Structure formats: structure tokens, C-alpha cells
C-alpha positions as CSV (number, residue, x, y, z in Angstrom):
1,M,114.2,32.4,109.3
2,G,114.8,33.3,105.7
3,R,112.9,36.5,106.2
4,H,112.5,38.7,109.2
5,P,109.0,39.9,109.8
6,V,108.7,43.7,110.1
7,N,107.8,43.4,113.8
8,F,110.8,41.3,114.5
9,A,113.1,43.9,112.8
10,H,111.5,46.7,114.8
11,F,111.9,44.6,118.0
12,I,115.7,44.0,117.4
13,A,116.2,47.7,116.3
14,R,114.5,49.0,119.5
15,R,116.6,46.6,121.7
16,I,119.8,47.9,120.1
17,L,119.0,51.5,120.8
18,F,117.1,51.3,124.1
19,D,118.4,48.2,125.9
20,K,119.4,49.7,129.3
21,D,121.0,46.4,130.5
22,R,123.8,46.8,128.1
23,R,126.8,48.8,129.1
24,D,127.9,50.1,125.8
25,R,130.6,52.8,126.2
26,L,131.0,53.8,122.6
27,S,127.8,53.7,120.6
28,R,125.6,55.6,123.1
29,P,127.6,58.9,123.0
30,I,128.0,58.6,119.3
31,V,124.3,58.1,118.9
32,G,123.7,61.1,121.2
33,I,126.0,63.3,119.2
34,A,124.4,62.2,115.9
35,V,120.9,63.0,117.3
36,G,122.1,66.3,118.7
37,G,123.5,67.2,115.3
38,I,120.2,66.4,113.7
39,V,118.3,68.6,116.3
40,V,120.6,71.5,115.6
41,G,120.5,71.0,111.8
42,M,116.7,70.9,111.8
43,A,116.4,73.9,114.0
44,V,118.8,75.8,111.7
45,M,116.8,74.7,108.6
46,I,113.5,75.8,110.1
47,L,114.9,79.2,111.2
48,T,116.5,79.7,107.8
49,L,113.1,79.0,106.1
50,G,111.2,81.2,108.6
51,I,113.6,84.1,108.5
52,T,114.0,84.1,104.7
53,Q,110.2,83.9,104.1
54,G,109.6,86.6,106.8
55,F,112.2,88.9,105.3
56,Q,110.9,88.5,101.8
57,R,107.4,89.1,103.0
58,E,108.3,92.3,104.8
59,V,110.3,93.7,101.9
60,R,107.6,92.8,99.4
61,A,105.0,94.4,101.7
62,K,107.0,97.7,101.7
63,V,107.5,98.0,98.0
64,T,103.9,97.1,97.3
65,G,102.5,99.2,100.1
66,A,104.0,102.3,98.6
67,G,102.7,101.8,95.1
68,G,100.4,98.8,94.9
69,H,101.1,95.5,93.2
70,L,100.1,96.9,89.8
71,Q,100.2,100.5,88.4
72,I,98.0,101.4,85.5
73,G,99.3,104.4,83.5
74,A,99.6,106.0,80.1
75,L,101.1,104.0,77.4
76,V,103.4,107.0,76.5
77,Q,105.0,107.3,79.9
78,T,108.8,107.2,79.6
79,D,109.9,108.9,82.9
80,P,109.2,106.8,86.0
81,K,109.3,110.0,88.1
82,E,106.5,111.8,86.1
83,T,103.1,110.5,85.2
84,P,101.4,111.9,82.1
85,R,97.7,112.7,82.5
86,V,95.1,109.9,82.4
87,V,91.4,110.4,82.3
88,M,90.0,109.4,85.6
89,D,86.6,108.3,84.1
90,Q,87.6,104.8,83.0
91,P,85.4,101.7,82.5
92,F,87.4,99.9,85.2
93,Y,87.4,102.6,87.9
94,P,86.4,102.4,90.6
95,W,84.7,99.0,90.4
96,L,87.9,97.0,89.5
97,D,88.2,96.0,93.2
98,T,85.1,93.8,92.7
99,V,87.1,91.5,90.5
100,P,88.1,88.3,92.4
101,G,91.7,88.6,93.6
102,I,91.8,92.5,93.6
103,T,91.3,94.3,96.9
104,H,91.7,98.0,96.1
105,I,92.2,100.6,93.4
106,Q,93.2,104.2,93.9
107,V,94.3,107.2,91.9
108,H,97.8,108.8,92.1
109,A,100.0,111.2,90.2
110,T,103.7,112.1,90.5
111,K,105.9,115.0,89.5
112,P,109.6,115.7,90.1
113,G,110.3,118.5,92.6
114,I,112.9,120.2,94.7
115,I,112.6,120.9,98.4
116,E,114.4,124.1,99.5
117,T,115.4,125.0,103.0
118,D,117.8,127.5,104.6
119,R,120.4,124.7,104.8
120,D,120.1,122.7,101.6
121,I,118.0,121.5,98.7
122,E,116.9,118.0,97.9
123,G,115.4,116.5,94.8
124,V,112.2,114.5,95.4
125,I,109.3,112.9,93.7
126,V,106.0,114.6,94.8
127,K,103.3,112.0,94.9
128,G,99.7,113.2,94.9
129,V,97.0,110.9,96.2
130,G,93.3,111.2,96.3
131,Q,90.6,110.6,98.9
132,D,90.5,106.9,98.0
133,H,94.1,106.4,99.0
134,D,94.7,103.5,101.4
135,W,96.8,104.9,104.3
136,S,97.3,101.6,106.2
137,F,100.9,101.1,105.0
138,L,102.0,104.6,105.8
139,Q,100.1,104.6,109.1
140,Q,102.1,101.5,110.1
141,H,105.4,103.3,109.3
142,L,104.5,106.7,110.6
143,K,107.1,107.9,113.1
144,E,106.0,111.4,114.0
145,G,103.0,113.6,113.5
146,E,100.0,112.6,111.5
147,L,99.0,111.7,108.0
148,P,98.1,114.5,105.6
149,A,94.4,115.4,105.1
150,I,93.3,114.9,101.6
151,G,90.4,117.0,100.2
152,D,90.1,119.0,103.5
153,T,89.8,122.7,102.6
154,T,90.9,123.6,106.2
155,R,94.3,121.8,105.6
156,P,95.0,122.4,101.9
157,I,98.9,122.3,102.1
158,D,99.6,119.2,104.1
159,M,102.6,117.1,103.1
160,L,104.2,113.9,104.4
161,L,108.0,113.5,104.3
162,S,110.3,110.7,105.2
163,K,112.3,110.8,108.5
164,W,115.5,110.5,106.5
165,M,114.7,113.5,104.4
166,A,113.6,115.5,107.4
167,A,116.9,114.8,109.2
168,R,118.9,115.6,106.1
169,L,117.1,119.0,105.6
170,A,116.6,119.8,109.3
171,I,112.8,119.8,108.9
172,G,110.4,119.1,111.7
173,V,106.7,118.4,112.0
174,D,104.5,121.6,111.5
175,D,107.4,123.3,109.6
176,T,106.5,125.2,106.4
177,I,108.7,124.3,103.4
178,T,109.0,125.5,99.8
179,V,108.7,122.8,97.2
180,Y,109.5,123.6,93.5
181,L,107.4,121.5,91.2
182,V,109.1,120.8,87.8
183,K,107.0,121.0,84.6
184,D,108.4,120.0,81.2
185,R,112.0,120.3,82.5
186,D,112.1,124.0,81.9
187,E,109.3,125.4,84.1
188,V,109.6,125.5,87.9
189,R,107.1,126.9,90.3
190,P,107.2,127.2,94.0
191,R,104.6,125.9,96.4
192,K,104.3,126.2,100.1
193,F,103.5,123.1,102.2
194,R,103.2,122.2,105.9
195,V,104.9,119.1,107.1
196,T,102.2,117.1,108.9
197,G,104.2,113.9,109.6
198,L,107.3,111.8,109.1
199,Y,107.4,108.2,107.9
200,E,110.2,105.6,107.7
201,T,110.1,102.4,105.7
202,G,113.9,101.5,105.5
203,L,113.7,101.3,101.7
204,E,116.1,103.8,100.1
205,Q,114.0,103.9,97.0
206,L,111.1,105.2,99.0
207,D,112.6,107.2,101.9
208,H,115.0,109.1,99.8
209,Q,112.5,110.2,97.2
210,L,108.8,110.1,97.9
211,V,106.8,112.9,99.6
212,Y,103.0,112.7,99.8
213,T,100.4,115.4,99.3
214,D,97.0,116.0,97.8
215,I,96.7,115.1,94.2
216,A,94.9,118.4,93.6
217,H,98.2,120.3,93.7
218,I,99.6,118.2,90.8
219,Q,96.3,118.5,88.9
220,R,96.4,122.2,89.0
221,F,100.1,122.7,88.5
222,A,100.3,120.3,85.5
223,Q,97.2,122.0,84.0
224,W,96.0,118.7,82.7
225,G,92.5,120.0,82.3
226,L,91.0,123.2,81.0
227,K,89.8,126.1,83.0
228,A,87.2,128.5,81.4
229,E,86.4,131.9,82.7
230,L,84.3,134.9,81.5
231,F,85.6,138.5,81.8
232,V,82.9,141.2,81.8
233,G,83.9,144.7,81.1
234,D,81.9,148.0,80.9
235,S,81.0,149.5,77.6
236,A,78.0,151.6,78.2
237,V,75.2,151.7,80.7
238,R,73.4,148.7,79.2
239,W,76.2,147.3,77.2
240,K,78.8,144.8,78.5
241,K,81.9,143.4,76.9
242,V,82.1,139.7,77.5
243,E,85.3,137.9,76.8
244,A,86.1,134.2,77.2
245,M,89.4,133.2,78.8
246,A,90.9,129.8,79.0
247,F,93.8,128.2,80.8
248,G,95.6,124.8,80.6
249,G,95.4,122.2,77.9
250,D,97.5,122.7,74.7
251,R,96.4,126.3,74.4
252,R,94.8,125.8,71.0
253,Y,91.5,126.8,72.3
254,H,88.0,126.5,70.7
255,Y,85.1,128.5,72.1
256,E,81.4,127.6,71.8
257,W,78.6,129.8,73.0
258,P,75.5,127.5,73.1
259,G,72.2,129.2,72.2
260,T,73.9,132.3,70.7
261,D,75.4,133.4,67.4
262,L,78.7,134.3,69.1
263,H,82.0,132.9,67.9
264,G,85.6,133.0,69.2
265,K,86.8,134.3,72.5
266,G,85.6,137.8,72.0
267,P,85.2,140.4,73.5
268,H,81.6,140.4,72.5
269,A,79.4,143.4,73.0
270,I,76.2,142.4,74.8
271,E,73.2,144.6,75.2
272,V,71.5,143.8,78.5
273,V,67.8,144.6,78.2
274,R,66.6,141.6,80.2
275,D,68.0,138.9,82.4
276,T,70.7,137.3,80.2
277,T,72.8,134.2,80.8
278,L,75.8,133.4,78.6
279,T,77.7,130.1,78.6
280,V,81.0,129.3,77.0
281,I,82.4,125.8,76.5
282,V,86.2,125.7,76.0
283,S,88.0,122.8,74.3
284,D,91.4,122.4,72.7
285,G,93.2,120.5,70.0
286,E,94.2,117.5,72.3
287,N,90.7,116.5,73.1
288,T,91.1,117.7,76.7
289,I,87.9,117.4,78.7
290,P,86.1,120.7,78.0
291,D,85.3,123.2,80.7
292,T,82.3,125.4,81.1
293,A,81.8,128.9,82.5
294,W,78.7,131.1,82.6
295,V,77.8,134.6,83.5
296,R,74.4,136.0,84.3
297,L,73.7,139.7,83.5
298,V,70.7,141.2,85.3
299,P,69.6,144.8,84.5
300,N,68.9,146.7,87.7
301,H,67.8,150.3,87.0
302,S,70.9,152.1,85.7
303,E,73.2,149.2,86.6
304,V,73.8,145.6,85.5
305,E,74.4,143.0,88.2
306,V,77.0,140.4,87.2
307,M,77.0,136.8,88.6
308,R,79.6,134.2,87.5
309,G,80.0,130.5,87.8
310,G,81.3,127.4,86.1
311,S,82.4,123.8,86.6
312,G,85.6,124.9,88.2
313,G,88.0,123.3,85.6
314,S,88.3,119.8,84.2
315,H,91.7,119.2,85.8
316,T,90.0,117.3,88.6
317,R,88.9,114.7,86.1
318,Y,92.5,113.7,85.4
319,C,95.1,111.7,87.4
320,G,98.5,110.2,86.7
321,G,97.3,106.6,86.9
322,F,95.9,104.0,89.1
323,E,97.4,101.7,91.8
324,V,95.9,98.3,92.2
325,T,96.4,96.0,95.2
326,I,95.8,92.3,95.0
327,D,95.1,89.5,97.5
328,R,98.1,87.3,97.0
329,F,101.5,88.2,95.8
330,D,101.9,84.8,94.2
331,D,99.1,85.7,91.8
332,L,100.9,88.8,90.6
333,T,101.6,87.6,87.1
334,A,98.2,86.1,86.6
335,M,96.4,89.2,87.8
336,D,98.6,91.5,85.7
337,D,97.5,89.5,82.7
338,V,93.9,89.6,83.7
339,V,93.9,93.4,84.2
340,Y,95.8,94.2,81.0
341,R,93.9,91.8,78.8
342,D,90.3,92.2,80.1
343,H,90.0,95.7,81.5
344,L,92.4,98.2,80.0
345,P,91.8,100.3,76.9
346,M,94.4,100.5,74.2
347,N,96.0,103.7,75.5
348,L,96.8,102.3,78.9
349,R,99.2,99.7,80.2
350,S,99.8,98.0,83.5
351,V,103.2,97.7,85.2
352,S,103.8,95.2,88.0
353,V,105.9,95.9,91.1
354,R,108.5,93.4,89.8
355,E,109.0,95.7,86.8
356,R,109.2,98.8,88.9
357,F,111.8,97.3,91.4
358,P,113.6,94.7,89.4
359,E,116.8,94.9,91.5
360,I,115.0,94.3,94.8
361,F,113.1,91.2,93.5
362,A,116.3,89.9,91.9
363,W,117.9,90.2,95.3
364,L,115.0,88.5,97.1
365,E,115.1,85.6,94.6
366,L,118.8,85.2,95.3
367,L,118.0,84.6,98.9
368,D,116.1,81.5,97.8
369,K,119.4,80.1,96.4
370,N,121.1,80.8,99.8
371,V,118.3,78.8,101.5
372,V,118.9,75.9,99.2
373,V,122.6,76.0,100.0
374,V,122.0,76.0,103.8
375,L,119.5,73.1,103.5
376,L,121.9,71.1,101.5
377,L,124.7,71.7,103.9
378,M,122.6,70.7,106.9
379,V,121.4,67.5,105.2
380,I,125.0,66.6,104.3
381,V,126.0,67.1,107.9
382,A,123.1,65.0,109.1
383,I,124.1,62.2,106.6
384,I,127.7,62.3,107.8
385,N,126.6,62.1,111.5
386,M,124.2,59.3,110.8
387,T,126.7,57.4,108.7
388,S,129.3,57.5,111.6
389,A,126.7,56.4,114.2
390,L,125.4,53.6,112.0
391,L,128.9,52.2,111.3
392,I,129.7,52.3,115.0
393,I,126.5,50.4,115.8
394,I,127.2,47.8,113.1
395,L,130.7,47.2,114.3
396,E,129.5,46.9,117.9
397,R,126.9,44.3,116.8
398,T,129.2,42.2,114.7
399,S,128.6,39.1,116.9
400,M,124.8,39.7,116.7
401,I,125.0,39.9,113.0
402,G,127.0,36.6,112.8
403,V,124.4,34.9,115.0
404,L,121.5,36.1,112.9
405,K,123.2,35.0,109.7
406,A,123.9,31.6,111.3
407,L,120.2,31.3,112.1
408,G,119.4,32.0,108.5
409,S,118.7,35.7,108.4
410,S,119.3,37.3,105.0
411,D,121.6,40.3,104.5
412,G,118.6,42.4,103.5
413,G,116.7,41.6,106.7
414,I,119.7,42.5,108.8
415,R,120.3,45.7,106.9
416,R,116.6,46.5,107.5
417,I,117.2,46.3,111.3
418,F,120.0,48.9,111.2
419,L,118.1,51.2,108.8
420,I,115.2,51.1,111.2
421,D,117.6,52.1,113.9
422,A,118.7,55.0,111.7
423,A,115.1,56.0,111.1
424,Y,114.4,56.0,114.8
425,M,117.4,58.3,115.5
426,L,116.4,60.5,112.6
427,G,112.8,60.7,113.8
428,V,113.8,61.6,117.3
429,G,116.3,64.3,116.0
430,I,113.8,65.7,113.6
431,V,111.0,66.0,116.1
432,L,113.2,67.6,118.7
433,G,114.7,69.9,116.1
434,D,111.2,70.9,115.0
435,L,110.3,71.8,118.6
436,F,113.5,73.6,119.2
437,G,113.4,75.6,115.9
438,I,109.7,76.5,116.2
439,A,110.2,77.6,119.8
440,L,113.0,79.9,118.9
441,A,111.0,81.3,115.9
442,V,107.9,81.9,118.0
443,I,110.0,83.7,120.7
444,Q,111.6,85.9,118.1
445,K,108.3,86.6,116.3
446,K,106.6,87.6,119.6
447,F,109.3,89.5,121.3
448,G,111.6,90.7,118.5
449,I,114.7,90.0,120.5
450,I,117.1,90.1,117.6
451,R,117.1,93.5,115.9
452,L,118.8,94.8,112.7
453,P,120.0,98.2,111.4
454,L,117.1,99.4,109.3
455,E,119.3,101.3,106.8
456,T,121.2,98.1,106.0
457,Y,118.5,95.3,106.0
458,Y,115.3,97.3,105.2
459,V,113.8,95.9,108.4
460,D,114.5,96.7,112.0
461,V,113.8,93.3,113.5
462,V,114.4,89.8,112.3
463,A,111.1,88.8,110.7
464,I,109.7,85.3,111.0
465,D,107.1,83.7,108.7
466,L,106.4,80.0,109.6
467,Q,104.1,77.9,107.6
468,W,103.3,74.3,108.3
469,W,103.7,72.9,104.8
470,P,107.3,73.8,104.2
471,I,108.2,72.3,107.6
472,L,106.3,69.2,106.8
473,L,108.1,68.9,103.4
474,L,111.4,69.6,105.2
475,N,110.8,66.8,107.7
476,V,109.8,64.2,105.1
477,G,112.5,65.2,102.7
478,T,115.2,65.0,105.4
479,L,114.1,61.6,106.6
480,V,113.8,60.1,103.1
481,V,117.1,61.5,101.9
482,C,119.1,60.5,105.0
483,V,117.7,57.0,105.1
484,A,118.3,56.5,101.4
485,A,121.9,57.8,101.9
486,L,122.4,55.2,104.7
487,I,121.6,52.3,102.5
488,L,125.2,52.2,101.2
489,P,126.9,52.2,104.7
490,S,124.4,49.5,105.9
491,M,125.8,47.2,103.2
492,L,128.7,46.6,105.6
493,V,126.7,43.8,107.1
494,T,127.1,41.7,103.9
495,R,130.9,41.6,104.4
496,I,130.6,40.1,107.9
497,A,131.1,36.3,107.8
498,P,129.1,34.3,110.4
499,A,131.9,32.0,111.5
500,R,134.4,34.8,112.1
501,A,131.8,37.0,113.8
502,I,130.8,34.3,116.2
503,W,134.4,33.4,116.9
504,F,135.2,37.2,117.4
505,A,132.4,37.3,120.0
């Protein structure tokens, strides 16, 4: 019997733990306490992982839902509250969402503003969105009313506010408010808006600042594009004075009159002897997208009929930037590199959500350290419990150890028996702990029993995100670490002399 076969070691180990004929009064409760400690420890570790991952997922979803994973904007942007103009006609828009890993791209623009009511004033960031805006995030967090209509001429002044802001300013759904848009820090213009709905995310960076409206308001107010018009004045019966007018841009206007000899803005005297159409193209010194206006002069007996038209202004061809949503948050850095390297022109840059909210993501990463601390504490408690149980079992089996040594068993073979005992106890505790922890997690995830103050934790219910592979790694790691840690206590069997052990029996 120099070596114990593995089956023999398992047989002895099972007899030690599960022999009902023995009337041990000490080891059984100790073993029960040790297994119970492992069950509780595993449940705590599983819940810690699930709650942390769920919390991180919810907070990440909120900061990305309000602005995308990536934001593409002008290279010269220095103020995060105000977006400079960007030409909407880009080589990557709108087809960038066909790139593998990218799910959506949408336009946006922001301007600082001030909401004024009879009670108070509040500084805000007015965010303009287009018809391609994905409303799923705000729909999920909509508390009252409805989302604003974008591009609907029957509802041109819709605005979405946060519930926090509405309570602070005593504003309700369907109220009409005055919002002062700020331009170049020295120009403020009022606009009337109707509150269509109230949202609440729990993130102070969003609820305390952002209001949503149609991007057309910002496009017109900022005068990003050019607007050309033609003024027609009377001169004589068949003579008209035609003068070009321009708005927006840098105000260093250039006027072109295609098909004519006219130059400059005018006024130009035009003799109307037949049906005449004049077109003016206005550009500026900043290479703003030109705008076109036309006028048609039709002689009708002693009068001249005047018809006007044009492209309506080039401001609609500008935005403040683009928001990009990706499939997986874990691919954020890689997708940021792909977008910036392969798809952006030299005058644009991409900013990830990590760069926009560094303090939030630093805090979320700190939670990972807390998880490591909890896991280490639970594993140390499990090792202490198992060490105590193993030493009690070894002391109770002193006579058995002496007999096995007298029959020729090696110290390593006997230690293997007790390590198998420990593995059995750990296995039972781990499985029961898994079931207990997963059951609690599923109950919380389904019913949301434990709730939290939204203003403190950013979520109103304890979020759970369970994945099988972290639980599997946790089980294997706990079993391996604890069994390895029990090798040293199991060496107590080498100090037991066969003669004294048999005599003690």
C-alpha cells in the first residue's frame, strides 16, 4: 500500500464525510458551518458581480444614450456647450452605419441658452436634433407628455425638458416658455417654445442641462448658412429696381448674376419688355455654401407681375456634428480609431464618450477595484472556514491516520484523502452558493424589489447583469485557490506518528 489509488482515496474521503453510522459530535457542525460560509460567500460574490456589472451597464447606457458612443465635430471646437458649424454633406454621412460595428449615425447641434419664467431663470444647453434622431433612449426615460415632433410644420416650437428642470422652474407639459439663445457671448435672442414632455435619466450632467428641440432653430439662429433674397422696387412703368440682399455667413458677400452683365448687390435698373428671370448667387469669404434666389418679371399690359423664389437658405446644410452609436461598448477605443483614421477628413475629429464624461467612467472603473476587494475578502473567509474544518477533521481522524501509516500509506496519499474531503465541501458550498445567489439575482432583476434614490445612484432600482462566464471563472478560481491554500494545513498528517496515534485510539 505504498500508494493509494485515486478511487481508494475518494472512497475514504466519502466515508469520512457521509458515514451516518458514526456519531461525531464535533466535525459535523464544523463542516456545516464551513459549507454554510462558502454558500453565503459565493452568493455574495455572485451578487457583487451582477450588481456591479448591471450598474455599470445602466450608467454607460445613459451617458451614451444621450449623445452616442462617439461624437464627430469640428476640429476647432473649444466649448463643449457650443458646436461650431459642420457641413452636413460628408463622405461618411449617412452611410457610416453600414460599417461593421456601427449601428447608427445622426446629426445634432448645441447652443447655450437661458430659460426664463415668472419665477426664475436657468442656464441650459439647447440641443437640436434632426429627423434621423434615435428617440429610443429618451422614450425609455420619458415621464410625462410626448416627444417633440421634428420637421413637423404643424408643431414647429416643440421642446423636451427634464423633470428636474420643470420642477425647478414650475413648468408643466404644454406650457409656453421663453428661451434665450446665446450667440457669440454677446448676442442673445428670445425664442418661444412649447413644452411637449418631461424626461428623467438621473444623471445630473444631463437632467440639469439638456433640453431638446428641432435642429432647425439652431441652424437659423446661428446663421451658419447664407440666405439670399431679391428686392424689387418700382422705378417706372416698365422699369424695376432689383437689389440683392444677403443674410448670415461672415457678411463679406459676393454676388453673381448668371447670364447677365450685372455686378454687385445693386440696385440694378431692369427694363421689363418681355418675360425676364434674374438669378443671384450669394457667397462669402468663409466659403459658406452659397444660396440662390430668383425673381421673374412678367410684363402684363401696364403692370409687371413679380414672382420670387429660391433655395431657402443654405443653413439647412449645416449641423453641429454627428453622433455615432456602436454595437459593443467594449469596442469603443477600436471603433474610435477606425472612424477617425479611415472616415474623417482633416478638419473633423471624433470624441469618445469616455473623453466627454471622464469623471463618470473613472468612478465606474473604481467600482471594479471594490469588486476585487469583496472577492478577495470572501475567498479569505472561505479559506479560514475550510482550514478550521479540515484541521478538526484531521484531529478527529488521528487514529485512522495512524492505522493507514502503519499499513504503509504515504503522507502524500493521506493528505490527498483530506484534500478530496475539502474539495467535496467546497464543491457543495459553491453549487449551493451559485443557486442561492443566482436565485436572488433573478428575483431582483424580475421584480426590482430593492430600489434606490435616483438622484444619488443614477438608477432607481438595483440593476443586475448576470453572465455565465464570470460565474464559471469565479467557481473555478474559488475552488482552485481554496484547495491550494489547504495544502499547508493538510501537512499536519505528516506530524502524526503511527505508534502514538494507534495508542491514542
